[in-house]
C-alpha positions in Angstrom: 35.9 25.0 40.6 32.6 26.1 41.0 32.0 26.4 37.5 33.1 22.8 37.2 31.0 21.3 40.0 27.8 22.9 38.1 28.7 21.5 34.8 28.9 18.0 36.3 25.6 18.6 37.6 24.0 19.4 34.7 25.5 16.9 33.2 24.2 14.4 35.6 20.6 16.2 35.2 20.7 15.8 31.6 21.7 12.0 31.5 19.0 11.2 34.1 16.6 13.1 32.1 17.4 11.4 29.0 17.3 7.9 30.9 13.9 8.9 32.3 12.5 9.9 28.7 13.7 6.4 27.7 12.2 4.7 30.4 8.9 6.6 30.0 8.5 5.5 26.6 4.9 5.1 25.3 3.6 1.8 24.9 1.4 1.5 21.8 -0.2 -1.4 20.2 -0.9 -2.1 16.7 -4.2 -3.7 15.8 -3.7 -6.0 12.9 -5.7 -9.2 12.2 -5.2 -12.9 12.5 -2.1 -14.8 12.2 -2.6 -16.1 8.6 -3.2 -12.7 6.9 -1.3 -9.9 6.0 -2.0 -7.2 8.5 -0.2 -9.4 11.3 3.0 -9.6 9.4 3.1 -5.9 8.2 2.1 -5.1 11.5 4.7 -6.7 13.3 7.1 -4.9 10.7 5.7 -1.6 11.7 6.0 -2.3 15.4 9.7 -3.2 15.1 10.8 0.0 12.6 8.5 2.5 15.3 10.3 0.8 18.3 13.7 1.0 16.7 13.9 4.7 15.4 11.4 6.4 17.8 12.6 6.8 21.1 9.4 7.8 22.6 7.5 5.1 21.3 7.4 1.0 22.2 5.3 -0.6 19.7 3.7 -4.1 19.6 1.7 -5.9 17.3 -1.6 -7.3 18.5 -3.7 -10.3 17.1 -7.5 -9.2 16.6 -10.3 -10.3 14.6 -9.5 -7.4 11.8 -10.8 -4.5 10.7 -14.0 -3.9 12.7 -12.3 -4.8 16.0 -9.2 -2.6 15.2 -11.9 0.5 14.9 -13.4 -0.3 18.1 -9.9 -0.5 19.8 -8.7 2.8 18.2 -12.0 4.6 19.0 -11.7 3.4 22.6 -9.1 6.2 22.8 -6.3 4.1 24.1 -2.8 3.8 22.3 -3.7 2.0 19.4 -2.5 2.3 15.8 -5.0 0.1 13.4 -5.0 -1.5 10.1 -8.1 -1.6 8.0 -10.4 -1.5 5.0 -12.0 1.7 3.8 -15.6 0.5 3.6 -15.9 -0.4 7.3 -14.0 2.5 8.3 -16.4 4.7 6.4 -19.2 3.3 8.1 -17.5 3.8 11.5 -16.6 7.6 10.6 -20.4 8.0 9.6 -22.1 5.8 12.4 -23.8 3.6 9.8 -23.5 -0.2 8.9 -22.0 -2.3 11.8 -21.4 1.1 13.7 -24.9 2.6 14.0 -24.9 4.6 17.0 -21.5 4.1 17.4 -19.5 6.8 15.4 -16.0 6.3 15.9 -13.6 9.3 16.1 -11.1 7.8 14.0 -8.6 9.7 11.3 -6.4 8.3 8.6 -2.6 8.3 8.7 -2.1 6.6 5.3 -3.5 4.8 2.5 -1.5 1.4 2.3 -2.6 -1.1 -0.4 -5.3 -2.7 -2.2 -7.1 -5.2 -0.2 -8.2 -7.9 -2.6 -11.3 -9.9 -2.2 -10.2 -13.8 -2.4 -13.4 -16.2 -2.7 -11.5 -19.2 -2.4 -12.8 -23.3 -2.9 -11.1 -26.2 -4.3 -12.1 -28.2 -7.4 -14.1 -31.0 -5.9 -16.7 -28.8 -4.4 -17.9 -27.6 -7.9 -18.1 -24.3 -6.7 -17.1 -22.0 -9.9 -19.2 -18.9 -9.7 -20.7 -16.9 -7.1 -24.4 -18.4 -7.7 -22.6 -22.1 -7.1 -22.4 -20.7 -3.3 -26.0 -21.4 -2.9 -26.8 -24.3 -0.9 -22.9 -24.7 0.5 -21.1 -24.3 3.7 -19.2 -21.2 3.6 -16.9 -18.9 5.4 -17.7 -15.1 5.4 -14.9 -14.1 7.7 -14.7 -13.8 11.1 -17.0 -11.7 13.4 -14.5 -8.7 13.8 -13.4 -8.4 10.3 -14.1 -6.3 7.2 -14.1 -9.5 5.2 -17.3 -10.0 6.6 -18.6 -6.5 5.7 -17.5 -6.9 2.1 -18.5 -10.7 1.9 -22.1 -9.7 2.7 -22.1 -6.8 0.2 -21.0 -9.1 -2.5 -23.4 -11.8 -1.7 -26.6 -9.2 -2.0 -25.0 -7.8 -5.0 -25.3 -11.5 -6.3 -28.8 -11.5 -5.2 -28.0 -14.3 -2.6 -29.1 -13.9 1.2 -26.5 -14.3 3.8 -28.4 -16.0 6.0 -31.0 -18.4 3.8 -29.0 -19.3 0.8 -25.7 -20.5 2.2 -24.9 -22.3 5.5 -22.5 -19.5 7.1 -19.6 -20.0 9.0 -17.6 -17.0 10.8 -13.9 -18.1 10.2 -10.6 -16.2 10.1 -8.0 -17.3 6.9 -6.2 -19.7 8.7 -9.4 -21.5 10.4 -11.1 -21.3 7.0 -8.0 -23.1 5.1 -8.2 -25.6 7.9 -11.9 -26.2 7.5 -11.9 -26.5 3.7 -9.0 -29.0 4.2 -11.1 -31.3 6.7 -14.0 -30.7 4.3 -16.2 -28.9 6.6 -16.7 -25.8 4.3 -16.8 -25.8 0.6 -15.4 -22.1 -0.1 -14.5 -19.0 2.2 -14.4 -15.1 1.6 -11.0 -13.5 2.7 -10.0 -9.9 2.0 -6.2 -9.4 2.4 -2.9 -8.5 0.6 -0.8 -10.7 -2.0 0.1 -13.3 -1.2 -2.1 -14.1 1.7 0.1 -16.8 4.0 -3.1 -19.0 4.5 -4.3 -19.0 1.0 -0.6 -19.9 -0.1 -0.8 -22.9 2.5 -4.2 -24.3 0.5 -2.8 -23.8 -2.8 0.4 -25.7 -1.8 -1.3 -28.7 0.2 -1.2 -32.0 -1.7 -4.7 -33.4 -2.7 -5.8 -29.7 -3.2 -6.3 -27.8 -6.4 -7.5 -24.3 -5.6 -10.3 -22.6 -7.2 -10.3 -18.9 -7.4 -14.0 -17.9 -8.1 -14.2 -14.6 -10.1 -16.9 -11.7 -8.9 -16.0 -8.6 -10.5 -18.8 -8.6 -12.1 -20.4 -7.4 -8.9 -18.4 -4.1 -8.4 -20.8 -1.6 -9.9 -24.0 -3.1 -8.0 -21.9 -2.8 -4.8 -20.9 0.5 -5.8 -24.1 1.7 -6.7 -25.4 1.3 -2.9 -22.2 1.6 -0.7 -20.3 4.5 -2.8 -17.4 4.4 -5.1 -15.1 2.5 -2.6 -14.7 -0.9 -4.5 -12.7 -1.3 -7.8 -12.1 -4.1 -10.3 -8.6 -5.9 -9.8 -6.8 -9.0 -10.8 -5.3 -11.7 -8.6 -2.3 -13.1 -11.2 -2.7 -16.8 -11.9 1.3 -16.9 -10.8 0.3 -15.5 -7.3 -0.8 -19.0 -5.7 0.2 -22.3 -6.9 -2.6 -24.2 -9.1 -4.6 -21.2 -10.5 -5.6 -22.2 -14.0 -6.2 -18.4 -14.8 -6.2 -14.6 -13.4 -8.7 -14.5 -11.0 -11.2 -11.0 -11.8 -12.2 -9.6 -8.4 -13.3 -6.9 -6.5 -10.7 -4.7 -4.4 -10.8 -2.2 -1.8 -8.3 0.1 -0.3 -6.6 -0.3 3.1 -5.7 2.4 5.8 -3.5 2.9 8.4 -5.9 4.7 11.1 -5.5 6.6 14.5 -7.9 8.1 17.3 -8.4 11.8 16.2 -7.2 12.8 19.9 -3.3 11.8 18.8 -1.1 14.7 18.7 -0.3 16.4 15.4 3.5 15.7 16.4 2.7 11.7 16.8 0.8 11.3 13.7 3.6 13.1 11.5 6.5 11.3 13.3 4.8 7.8 12.4 4.0 9.1 8.9 7.6 10.4 8.2 9.1 7.0 9.8 7.1 4.8 7.6 8.1 6.5 4.3 11.5 7.0 5.5 12.1 3.2 6.5 10.1 1.6 3.6 12.8 -0.5 2.5 13.1 -2.3 5.8 9.3 -2.4 5.8 9.5 -4.1 2.3 11.7 -6.8 3.7 9.0 -7.7 6.1 6.3 -7.9 3.4 6.1 -6.8 0.0 2.8 -5.1 0.3 4.6 -2.2 1.7 6.0 -1.5 -1.6 2.6 -0.2 -2.8 2.7 2.7 -0.5 2.9 6.1 -2.5 2.4 9.6 -1.9 0.2 10.1 -4.8 -1.9 7.3 -3.5 -3.0 9.0 -0.7 -5.3 11.4 -2.6 -7.6 8.3 -2.7 -8.7 8.4 0.7 -10.0 12.2 0.5 -13.9 11.4 0.4 -13.6 8.4 2.9 -12.3 8.9 6.4 -10.3 12.6 7.0 -6.7 12.5 7.1 -5.1 13.4 10.8 -3.9 16.9 10.5 0.0 15.4 11.4 -0.4 13.2 8.3 -1.4 16.3 6.1 1.5 18.4 7.4 3.7 15.4 6.0 2.1 15.3 2.7 2.2 19.1 2.3 6.0 19.1 3.1 6.3 16.6 0.1 4.3 18.6 -2.2 0.9 16.1 -2.1 -2.3 18.2 -1.8 -5.0 16.3 -0.4 -8.2 17.8 -0.5 
């Protein structure tokens, strides 16, 4: 009888402990970008997967200005996971560029997918080359975005002064599309995955014929100054309605990153869950199909991986120097 009573008490205690652990699940915010881009739907999918499969984690996606904002949020030490471009992340880790005297203690979890530079206009503006931007109203991306970082570098490589040669606006993808429809701007920069919902919206708008401007000629000059982080890439003409030809562009890799203070266990579990549940994530956005184990080697010289991520890669036989 005594044994049964003790057993019952233990059972109740274990049940209460399990309930307590569930109630005390850590709230984690996933810093994404604007609603018209790719980070936001991808972040929403990631939040759903982490919340579903990790009982100690309750994740939600948060709208932000983009990479620069995300780095600052993750760098604050609060429970954040951030999406971002490697050029801005490299600056943050080194304490340069927008992060002079603000070095951020971030670590990479994963290399995600290539982020393609879109230089978007419509035929009625007459913008057919980067040089044609001179004197035009151009959005270079929202203030907290890495789009702005890369746009400035591309303009510099093309010999244009961002403050003197263009009439600059600072809008996100969705806002840029609305502005170009209203004839308030002539072109806009956007760095994102394929397809980007806002660009698709513009391409499908009645009375608008999209014009995607080639700019891959400037990749070498950008890398000469900022390191070999950019590469030539292509947006296929079938990607957006009305494209006359393949768009020759510059791309940069995306990473998922966290604060260095995250526990090795949490970092390992997040990375493992992403790879284990990739089919579910791909159903949310097709860019998830570009997450590959072998691609992780490409981040080695940019932002160091979190030890928890490295543990997972080692288990899978992927050596990251």
